[in-house]
N, C-alpha and C positions, 0 to 999 in steps of 0.2 A: 400131364400136362400146369395141373389144375394146383399141384403141392407144391408150385416153388413159392408163388407171391407167400403161402401160407409160414416155408421155412426161412423163407424172404425174415418173414414179420417178426419173430420168433427174435430169432440170431440178432437185431437191429433191436429190439427187447433190452436184450439177453447184452448188449451193447451199451447200452445207453446206463442201463443201472448199472456194471459198471466204475462206469465215469464213476457217478451222483454217488453211488459209494463207496469209498475202496475201501481191501480189506486197513481193519482197525488193530494196532494189538492190546494182549485184552490189561496189561501193564497200562496204555497209552491212554493220555491225558490231550480231550480236545483245546486248540491252541485258545486263548487269548482270545477275545476282539480286538480289531482297530479302536488305537485311542485317542481319542472323541478330536478333534481340532476347534480349538480357540480361535475366538479373534484375535487376529495377529500370529496366531500359530505361522511358523516359520523354520526353517532348517538350511535360511541362506546365511553362507559365512564368508567372512571378510579373506581378499588374499593379502600375504604381508608387504604388499607397500599396502592396501589400506588403514592396516595397522597398525603400519608406521603413521602412516599421515595424520594430524594434531585433527584434523576434519571429515564430518561426514557431513555429507550434501542430500534434501530432499527439495524437486523442485515443484507445486502446485496453481495448480488454479485451470483457467481456461473459461471459456462461456457456464453456465446454468441449461441455457437448449442451444439447439446450434444459432436461432436468433441473437444471441445473446455472446458467438463465440467468433467475435471478432481477430480476423488473420494477424494487425497487431503482438497480441498475448501468443503467440505459435511465435509469433518475431523473437520475441522478447525470451523465450523462451532456447528459440535459437544462437540466441547473439551472444547468452548469457552459456552456454557447450564453443562456441568459437572459440572464449576468450580466458576459459577456466582456466588452461595451461599459464597463461600469459601474469594472470591471478595469483600462478600457484596453489593450482588443488587438483589440478591433473591428475593423479596417485590418489584425489580423494573418492572413498563414497561414493557413488550418487543412482535416488530417484529421481522416476519422474512421475507424475499420478497426470494424464491433461487430460482434458471434453472425456468424453465416448470411450475412452482410453484406445481398445488396438481391434474396435469396430470399426469396418471399413464402411460405414453410414457415416454420409456425405455429413459434419459436424460444426462446418469452421465456415463461417461470413468472409466473404469478399469483395472487394467495389478491384474493378480493374478501367482507368479514367480514359480507355481505349473501347470497351464497352460503349458501343451504342442506342440508347434507349426509345427507339420508335417516336414520330413529336406523337400518333396520333392513340398512344399509350398511353401517355402528359399525359393530356387532352382530358383522356376523361379517366386516370386518379385525379390527376388536380381538381376538375371540378363537381362527381364524382363519387370521390369517398378520399383518401389519401396517394400523396406520389414517395410518403417514406421510407425510404430502401426499395424503391421499386429496380433502381440502377446497381445491386448488391447480387452476388453471382455467394453459391455455393460448389464447398469441396469437403475430403477427405482432409483430414488433420496427416502429415507427413513424418514427427516427432517418435514415430514407433515408439512410442510412449509404455514403459513398467503397466501402467492401468489405469483407467482410469478415474478424476479428482472427484474422489465418494470418500464419504466413513468410513466403511470398512477401510478399504487403501490407507489413508494413514492412522485405525485401528494398526492393519499388520505391520506399516513402519512401527507403531509407537512398540508392538511385540517385538518383532524385531532385530530393533537398540539391544532394548532392553535385555534382551538372549542375552549378547553379543554381547554386554558388558564392559570395560572400557571407561577409559577419560577423556575421548574424544569430542569435539564440541558442536553441536548441532549445526549444522548453517543450514537456512528453512526459508525456502527463497516464493512466496506466492503470489503471482503473477496471476491477475483475475477482478472480478465486481462485487465489490460488502454495499450493506445495506444501517442503516440507520438503527442503533438502542431504541428502545421505549422511551414514556418522559420520567419511569422512576427509577428507569439502569442507563441513564444515554449512553454510559459507555462504554455496556455491551452489546456491540457491535457483532455482524456479523459478516463474514465472508460468504458468496452463493459458491457454490458447485454441482455438481449435473446434478440434469431432471430437477430443475429447483429445489436440491440440497444445500440447510445449510445451515452451519458452524458459528456459534456463536463466541465471542470470547470463554468466557463462562465454563463453555460441553471444552473448548479446546484446555483451557487452564490444568479442569479435572484428568485427560487422558494423557497432556503431558508430564502430570504426575506421578504416570509411572512410570518414568523414565530415573533409571537410578537418578541419584545431589552430583555425582563425580560429572555428571555429560553437559553440561553447559547448554543455552539453546542461545541461537543470536536468530533473530530475524530480521529478514526485509521483504518488506509487505504495501504495493500499489493500489487495492482494489479503495474505491472513495470508502471515508471514513474511517479506514485502518488508523486511524488517530488510539481508539476506545481498542487496540491490541496490547496497546503500551501498556494495557492494565494488566498484561501473562505474568508482573514482576506482583504481583500482590496474592494473595490467598484468594478462589474460585473466581480471582478475575475480580472484586470487589477490595478498593481504595481502602472501606471499611471496615478491609477482615483482619489486615499488617498485612508485610509484606512476606511472597511464598521464601518456601524457605528452597527451592530452588534457582541456582543461577537462571539468569535470564538480559537480554537485554535488544533492542530491537531498534531496525530504525523505516520510519513509515510513509506515505508520501503523503500526509494528508494531515486535519486533527477529529476529532470523532465527531464533527459537524459538520463535515466540508466533503463536496465531490471531490475526487482527484480526477486531471488527468490523465487521459492517453486508450481509453480503447478503440481503434477504427479500425476499420473494413477495410482500411488506407492501403494498396500492397506496396505502395511507396515511404520505404526507411526511411527517406527524407523528413518527413511528415512525426516522425515517431518524437514528444520529445519530453515523455512523461518519467513519473522519479528514476526509475533503475538503468532506466537511458544513460540518462549521467554520473547515479554513483557507480556502477558498475564502471563505466569511465573516468569517473574519475582514482583506480583502484588497478586500474590496467594501462593506462593510456594510448586505448585507441576508443571511436567513436565506433558503435554498429554500423556505420557510412564505412569502416573500413579511414581514418581519417586519426592520425596521431595526436592529441592533444600532452601538453604537460599534467601530469598527477600531481594535487597537493601535499606539498610536502612541512608543512607548517612549522616544529619542530626541531627544519632542515636534521633529521634521521637520517636520511637516506629512504626513507619505508612511508607510508601513507597505511593511515590508520583508519578501521571503520568511520571513526566519529569527524574525521581532516575527510573522508569520501561527501559525509553527511554535510558540510559548513558547506563544501564545494558546488554541494545540490543547489544549497541555502542562496547562496550569492550569485547561480551563473543559471540558474532554469528559467525559462521563462513561460512562466505556463501558471494557469492558476492555485499553485499547490501552494498550502502552509506547512512545511516536511516540519515533524518532530523526532526525537526522538526516548525513551525511556528515561532518561535522566530529564528529561524535562518537566516530563508524567508525577513523575519523584519528587521536584522541587516545587511543582507547584498543588500537591499536598502537604509534603512537610514543611515547609518554610512559607514565609511571606514578603508582600512587598511592604509593608504601611508596620512598624513597632506593636505590640500588644498595648492595651485600654489596660492603663493603671486605679487602681484605685487612690481616692485620698493617702488610708494608710500609709501605701504602699510606698507612697509617691513625698510621703513625708520622712520613713525610715532612709529613702534615696535621697532624697540633699539635704539628712543632716550628715554633720560631725562621725565617725563614725569613732567608738573608743580606744585611747592606746594602750595595746598590750605596752608588758615588759619588755620586749627588744624593743618596741618605739623608743619608749622612754628613755631605755639607755641612750640608742642614735639623739635624742630630744634635748637631752645632756650635753652632750657633745655638739652639736649644731646648730650652731644657727638658721643655718640654710634650713633644715628637716624640718625644727619647731616651722617657718613657717611655712613649709610644704603640708605639714599638719594642722594648718590656722584656716586650708583651705578647704571650702566644703567636695567635695565626692562628685565623682564625675556624676551624670546619669547614663543607665545604660541605655533607653533610647537613644542622643547622640550617639549611639557607637552604630543604627542601621542604618543599611545604605536606601535609597531615593531614588524612583525616575525619574526627580527634576531634579537630582545632580547632575555636578558638570562633566560632560564629558571624557578626561580626560581621571577628573576622581575615578569616575566605571571605570574606564574603562586600566590601572591600575590592577596589577596585580592578576588580571584577568589572562586566563587560557587564549591558549592561539587560537582556536576554532571561533573563539566569540568576540578578540580583538579581528580575526580577517571576516567575518561576515557584518559585524559594525562596518568598520569600516570602507567595505566592499562596497557598500548597499547605498551607506552616507558616500563617495561618488555614484553612480548608477543615481541617482535621487538627484543628483545636487543639494547635497545636504550638510548646511554651516557651522547651526547655529552651535551652543552649549547645554545648553535645554533641548537636548537631538530627539526627547523623545514628544512631548512637547511638540516640535516641530512637524516628526510625521504623522504623529493626529489633524493636526491644518491640513498637510499635501491629502494627509487619507476627504477631508471633507471637501478639503477645493474638490477632486478630484469624482468622486460624488453628486457632486451636483454635474457638473461634465457627464459623465456616463445619466444622470435620469433627463439634460436638457436629448441625448444621443436618442432616450431613448425612448422622449417623447416624437420623435423625430421618426423613425422606423414606427411605431404607432399609426400614428398617419397612411406613411408606407400601407403596410399591412390592410388599414381601415376601407382603402379605397379597393384596392386589391379587392377583397372580402366584398364587396356591392359589387362588385365583374365578376367575381365569382358567381354570386346568387341570382343574379340577372342571368349568365352564359346557364345557369344548369336549372335553369327552368323554365330554356326557351329552348333549348336540349327534351328535356320527358317531354315538354310538349310536341317536339317532334316525334318523338321516342318516347310513348310512353310504357312500352317495355322494358324498357330501361331502369323498372323497380324493382328487376328482379336480373341479378348479374350475368348469371346464367342460360339467361331464355336465350332459344335457335338466332333470333331478328338482335338482339342486342352484339353475339360473336360474328357475324357475321358486318358489325358494328368496322371492325379493327381490319377490313379489307376491301379494297377499291373493288367496285364503286364508293361508296357508300360512305366511306373514309374520307377523303374529300368533301363529300356532302360534308360531314361533318365537319368538321375546317373550316370552309365554307359562312359557317351557318357563327361560330366563336370568334371569325375572327371576322364579322361585320364589324363595320367603324373601327377597324384594329383595335377591338376589340381583349383581342386572347395576346397579339403582340405588347399594346399596354399590359397589359396584364404579369407577361416573362418580366416588363422593363421593371416597372414594377417591386418585383421580385428580388431581379437584380439589385436593386437600389435600396432594400430592406438588408438583405447582403454584407452590401457597403456598408449599414450605417453601422450596423452590428455587429463584426470586425472590427469595428472603428471601437466600440462599446470595448469589444474583448481586447484589447490595447491598450484602451485608460484602465479597464479594471488590472489588465496582470502586474503595472505601474502602482494600480491601490497596494496588490499581494506583495510586491517590492517589500513597501513603505509599513505593509500589517508583519509579517517576519521584520522589520530591525525592530519595531516595537513589542513583537517576541522574544526578540535575545535580548534585550535593552536589561527587560524584564527579565527573563535569565539570569541573567549580568547580576542583575539584585538579587534574585532568594539566592544567586552561587551567596554569597556577599551575607546574605542575614540568619542560612542556614543554621550556626555553632549557637545563633544568637537563644533560639527557639528550641532547639530540638537537644535531646541531655549525647556527648560523645559516642552510643551504640546507633548511633539515628548514619549521622556525621563519617560513625564507618561507613553503617552499607551505605549510602551514595559515593564513597571512593571506590567500593568492589563494584560497584556500579558502572562506574566511570572507567573503572578497568578494564573489565568487560568489553566496553565500549572502543575504547580506545587500540580490542587488538586486531591486529597486523597478520594477513597471511604469509602463509608459507614462502620465501626468500627463496628463487630461482635460484638455481649454481646456474656461476655464472663463466661461458660454456670458452673453453682455452685456443686461441686463439695461433694456428698453425709456423 
């Protein structure tokens, strides 16, 4: 019996050796090692329908961490998915990279108004710490995203699009958070990705340069300071380095040095008013809560371009945003609001009568009228320049339909009627700032009184319970339960102190809402000023630039005027 285990072990050893060392042919060569997987390497292929669609979609975003990943960001993606068919993008290939991707961790922050925080928790938070976010909850996002919002995922997508080739336009939608650029390069702003990763304008441009030049890119970005990404039209994202050879255009919630509206943990979609809500609404004719809207068709061609949708946002959106597009950045780099200063030598040349040519001599001999014209002094080129102070009718003459739509619409909303609309809007802003300042002073008084009450009550609580110096002390934890919690409430509401504190909090919030409404009206005036300046910059562009720069502007405008595929009309039976 002792020999059986020995025989068994020998047989097992021989079997393992046979599997580990298969028999080799004398002339065979070892198989080559598997190819190294480069960042972005992928074998994904487009279906025939996806190849035929003129667009390829990338949606990415979410927060940088669970505390910054608000439910409204998830809702933005859901809204886009729901309406993409009605925008003609239903058969376009699409990738979604959101927050932590497919992880089952609770990465999404939400606020449910039906969730009630116990009074004792509010007291302890308000008086001894911070009540910020105390009513927020967390869950896993349910987008079933293709990957996390990360640098690696973006690299993978760029690698995939490079391999797929073709001339499809890449529509890139970012819904997330953003950060400022530094003092030296304020245009180089940041998009925040998951795990606090940062994607700067310059870094994104370097990545996008790997894409074929036959693939234009159109951006829709809604984060704070998103306007910095309008510089994707320049080499390395830097205006000083000239225009990029890659065709790119984009639409952005706000300028490079302002925060944007929109990110909220509130689950009520009727409270969502950020940039892309209005932008997609303008393109599909349906709000995110399912209400039918009229699509902006400013040139009456039966279609809505991306530029028309952007104009719709500028006029209709009631937020603190100052929406911009890539052509706005182009114009502010290449054009001017004032004529260039002339040297005395150039001025003399301008005002002198040009010498007559042979052709002119022949004309002069045959026509006294021509003689009179030749004797008159030549026109000063500076007189050709437009100015923001020009009469509104003169400014709007020959102006694009989008600008007229915005300028006339905002003027009506603000009840502005003077010919010098730019100056009138500036004066309105000055008066609104004074109103806001007065309300800020009023709010400050409420907050100062509230601060005094907080200081007194927190001292009384710590006097009664010295253990409050440590939030996790067993005695402190007992204070959240009866009967100790009742004792806490009696102390803080002595002489109605806690009730007064809550009343002041509500008053402060009310004043802030009033101040915020005035700020939004001020922003409308700021949008009007920017649009008036844009009109002037367009008119002056050809006066200070060679034809190829003007040509680049026209190409950029053509890309901004892109129209999504038209859905086939269903035949009625």
